[in-house]
N, C-alpha and C positions, 0 to 999 in steps of 0.2 A: 504494500500500500504506500503510495507516494504522497508526499506533502509538497510537491513542486508547486510553486506559485507563479502566476502571471500578473504583472502589476496593473494591467488594464482592466481587470474585472475582479472585484473582491471575492474571496472565498466565502463559502456559506457553511454554517453549522446548524444541524438539525437534531431534534430530540425525539427519540422513540420511547414513549411512555406507554407501557402495557399494564392493563389491569383486568383480571378475570376474563381473559380471552378477547379483550377489546384493546384498541389503540386510539390514543387521542390525536385527532387530526383537525385541520381547519378547512371548513367548506368555504371556497371562494366562489362568489357569483359576480359576474359581469354581464353586460348585454350579450346574449348568445352563448355564454359560457357558464358551466357549473362543474367544478372539479375540486379535488381535495389535495392538500399539501400537508407535509409534516411540519409542526411548529419549528421555526428557526429563521435565520436571516444572516445578513453579511457579517463577516468578521471585521471589526473596526481596526484601524491602525493601532499597533501596540497591544492588541488583545489576542489571547490565544483562542483557538477554536473552542476549547472547553469553556472559557469565560464567555465567549459569544453565545454559546448554547444556553448557558444559565441565564444570561441577560435577556435573550430573545424569548425564552419560555415565559419569563415574568412579564415582559412587554406584551406578548401576544395572547397568552391564556391565563395570566394572573396566578401562576404557580411558582413557588420556589422549589428547586430540584437539586439533587446531588447528581453530578455528572459522572457516569460510570465508564464502562469500556467503550472503546471505539469499535463500532460494529462494522463499519466499512467507510472507505473514501474512494472517490473516483473523479475523473475529469469530466466536466460537463459545461459546454458553452463557454470555454475559456477560463474556467475557475475550478477549484477543487471543492467538492461537497463532502462534508464530514457528517456522518450519522453516528450519534452516541446513544447508548442506552442510558436512560435517566430514571431516578427514583424520586417520587414526590416527597417533599418534606414540609410543605405548607401551602396555604392558599385554597381558594375555591375556584373551580373552572368557570371562567367567563371571559369575554373579550377584555384583554388587559388594557392598561393605560398608555401603551406605546403609540407610535405613529399610526398604526392601523386604525385605532379608534378615531383619530382625526380624519383619516381618509375614507372611513366607512360611510356609506350612504345607500340610497336606493339603487344606484348603478354600480356600486362597488362594495360587495358584501364580504364580511369576515365573520364566521361563526364557528367557535370550537364545538366539535362533535366527537362522541365516542362511537367508533365503528367496530363491530366484531371482525376480528382478523379473518374469519371464515367467509366474510362478505366483501372483502376487498375487490374481488373480481367484478362486482356489480357497479363499481365506481371508477371514474377516471381519476387516477392518482398521479401527481406530477412531483418529481420526475419519475419516469417509468421504473427506474432501478429501486425506488422506495418500496414497492410491493415485495420484491425479493428480500430486501433487507429486513422488513417488518416480519415477514413470514418466517424467515430464518431465526430471528430473535425470539419470536413467539414459541418456536419449537425447541429452544434451548432449555 
């Protein structure tokens, strides 16, 4: 697993939070689009992927987490995406107070949702690699 970086596109850190056969995802809705993403976002300058993962989970879904093992990383669209297993340590699931809250509206939806891992095939999950990573983590 490579941590090679390209300066023109920030790396992304994502959190795989599993609970009783479900995974926490964010439903994104835009005109003509409805898909799911794993909570996470860009790694800021001077921040490690683990630190970014922790910050992004709080900003996006209002949870504090302990960042565990790196499940996978891969190059995607000019950046490295890091997927970490996380364990919830506090908070209540809702749209967090980060930038997504300010951008949310009728034409740009963000909704935290629990999805059974067994039903991931019924949804569009971005990036495509996320499904494999989640299913493998759920099987551990």
